[in-house]
C-alpha positions, -999 to +999 in steps of 0.1 A: +543-461+017+530-440-016+505-465-023+497-462+014+496-420+009+478-423-022+448-443-010+448-417+023+444-386+005+413-402-018+398-414+016+403-375+024+393-363-006+362-379-003+358-373+032+361-336+019+333-340-003+308-356+021+312-326+049+310-303+021+346-288+021+361-276-014+396-277-015+394-240-020+383-235+015+414-229+041+403-264+058+400-283+027+436-264+009+455-279+046+442-312+042+450-309+010+486-298+015+493-319+044+486-351+027+506-337-007+533-332+022+528-370+035+539-383+000+569-365-003+583-364+031+578-405+030+595-410+001+628-394+019+620-402+057+596-426+075+562-411+085+564-410+120+594-394+121+577-367+093+550-362+120+566-364+151+607-368+149+634-339+142+619-330+106+589-321+116+591-284+120+616-270+092+611-294+066+570-293+073+566-258+069+586-259+036+572-286+020+542-281+030+543-240+015+557-261-015+530-288-016+501-258-014+516-240-042+516-268-064+483-276-058+467-240-065+485-243-095+469-270-105+436-263-091+434-234-114+445-252-143+420-280-141+398-253-134+398-233-163+395-266-187+361-275-161+343-243-162+327-249-197+314-279-187+305-266-153+282-236-170+269-263-198+258-286-170+242-253-153+225-242-181+212-275-186+197-283-153+177-249-155+164-257-187+150-290-174+142-273-139+121-246-163+103-270-182+094-289-151+078-262-129+061-248-162+045-279-168+038-285-133+023-251-134+001-253-163-014-289-151-028-272-121-046-243-142-074-263-143-098-290-129-114-318-151-147-300-130-141-266-143-133-278-177-167-296-180-188-267-162-194-249-196-195-280-217-224-292-200-248-286-222-232-303-254-219-333-230-255-336-220-267-338-256-236-362-269-241-384-248-280-386-239-280-426-245-257-450-263-274-447-295-264-412-298-228-420-284-228-445-313-239-419-339-207-393-325-173-394-337-149-404-305-112-391-305-089-407-280-057-380-272-035-402-253+002-412-250+004-449-259+025-456-225+005-433-202-010-459-178-043-432-171-048-433-210-049-469-204-075-470-184-097-450-208-087-472-237-094-504-219-127-495-213-137-481-247-123-513-262-143-534-240-171-519-240-169-521-283-174-482-281-156-470-318-133-446-317-094-428-327-067-419-314-045-398-314-008-399-299+002-370-282+038-355-283+049-357-247+071-326-248+054-300-265+018-318-266+010-300-302-021-319-305-037-308-277-019-271-274-048-250-274-068-267-249-071-252-217-063-284-196-031-295-205-031-334-197-042-369-213-063-385-221-089-364-234-118-375-255-135-356-280-170-361-291-185-349-325-219-348-340-235-324-365-216-297-361-221-302-321-187-308-296-178-319-261-144-326-245-139-352-213-108-348-193-094-368-169-094-406-166-124-412-142-144-383-150-145-405-188-151-432-176-179-419-155-196-400-179-195-433-204-206-453-177-241-450-177-242-461-215-229-493-214-233-507-178-261-527-164-275-511-135-260-536-113-228-528-127-230-489-119-246-492-089-213-514-079-189-489-096-204-456-070-215-477-043-194-514-036-172-502-018-145-532-028-147-518-062-143-483-046-110-499-027-096-512-057-103-484-082-087-462-059-056-486-049-052-485-094-053-448-093-036-440-061-011-469-051-007-488-086+000-456-111+026-444-088+045-472-082+052-478-118+059-444-126+084-445-093+101-474-109+103-469-149+120-434-136+145-445-111+175-438-126+179-413-157+188-443-177+153-462-168+132-426-174+153-426-210+143-463-217+109-457-211+102-435-242+112-460-263+078-462-272+080-429-288+103-442-323+071-459-334+055-429-343+065-417-373+044-384-377+065-373-342+096-355-359+131-371-348+140-338-335+113-340-311+119-376-301+158-366-295+147-338-273+118-356-257+148-382-241+176-355-235+153-330-218+117-351-210+135-377-194+153-358-167+114-337-163+098-375-157+125-383-133+126-349-116+086-357-113+093-389-100+116-383-071+101-349-059+063-354-066+051-389-071+076-403-044+060-380-017+030-386-024+035-421-022+052-412+013+021-397+027+004-431+019+029-445+042+053-461+018+093-454+033+125-446+009+136-481+010+103-496-002+101-471-031+140-480-039+131-514-046+106-526-073+095-557-050+074-532-031+053-531-064+053-569-071+038-573-034+009-550-038+002-570-076+006-596-057-023-583-032-044-576-052-046-614-069-048-627-035-073-600-021-089-586-053-093-618-077-095-640-039-098-674-066-115-657-092-108-653-129-116-620-123-121-596-098-159-590-115-166-626-110-168-653-142-161-617-166-144-587-160-159-557-140-146-518-140-116-532-116-104-550-137-104-531-168-086-501-156-060-521-143-055-540-171-057-510-190-028-497-168-004-527-170-008-533-206+001-497-210+034-506-199+040-535-225+077-536-237+093-522-203+116-540-180+087-531-152+060-551-176+085-577-179+091-577-139+052-583-130+049-616-149+086-630-140+081-619-105+046-619-092+009-637-094-006-620-120+000-637-154-027-661-158-053-633-147-033-609-177-036-640-201-071-641-196-074-610-199-055-605-232-079-635-252-110-613-241-094-582-254-080-596-290-115-613-294-132-579-289-103-565-310-117-594-336-148-579-336-143-546-340-127-555-375-157-576-391-180-546-380 
């Protein structure tokens, strides 16, 4: 009997929680008291008699009052123990929310077009031709695990544009703190005292493309419907799906920052803060921003809850984008291959990347791309 009552009491408590009925409310207190009463009455008389027999009047009222009094004292004691943790939790949640909204506001403060406009003359001179680019010092400010940074990194590497890379600490971003535009990647160009800074992965590629692409490649970059389709798919679908699945839970969001341990220049306390605060921020961004944007593209909650949706999208690229070819560009990679490779390569070491190799048909294409990039890296070291 007591086991049954305990189970029933547990069910009532869960039901109260589902319907927002606290134990301190009148209905909640009555339910708790009545369940306590059943336990006590059931130990003396059968439950059917307790609620319907001769004991259901005075006995039940007396025991109900005692149960209610006991429950009240227990609740006060439990509350006194719990309130410091509740306060700490609220303060922590408030801090995370404050960081999230401040970061969101700063990200929207200036657009790439607004940022580039005052630098138009300097950019034009620094990127006058390939010779001018080769004579400039090029520095990429990026996150190692950022898919948008991966797109630019792949473009620079494949087209043999020498560059230095600065790892930006993702939480405080001290490496670009003085720059009005707060997102990565950013690419700085410097030559003979002249400097310029390019921002936004698509804008960076579009600025550099005329210097390194052939005329047919450049025409396809801006006009080929299939190229435009897959470039948009990469930015709007692939990147966002990866963000959702890396930050599907707080635990996976924390794991998403494991890469930061490789960088000794970032202080240990920044790394700790990044995982304690940065991971919840990314979890919130994924849950309330990225998922809503994907919903506008037609994805359902069920689809976004399952990583198989990402796998299906990757397989769609294999079947439709590659269509039996070694690369989207045919015998050699084009901008579509480079950008998709850059996005996926940035995820190396994470379970999401491993899942793509295990559950999709992308492996052979990735192996071909890796071989090309390894060869390019070897050539760069010899130069």
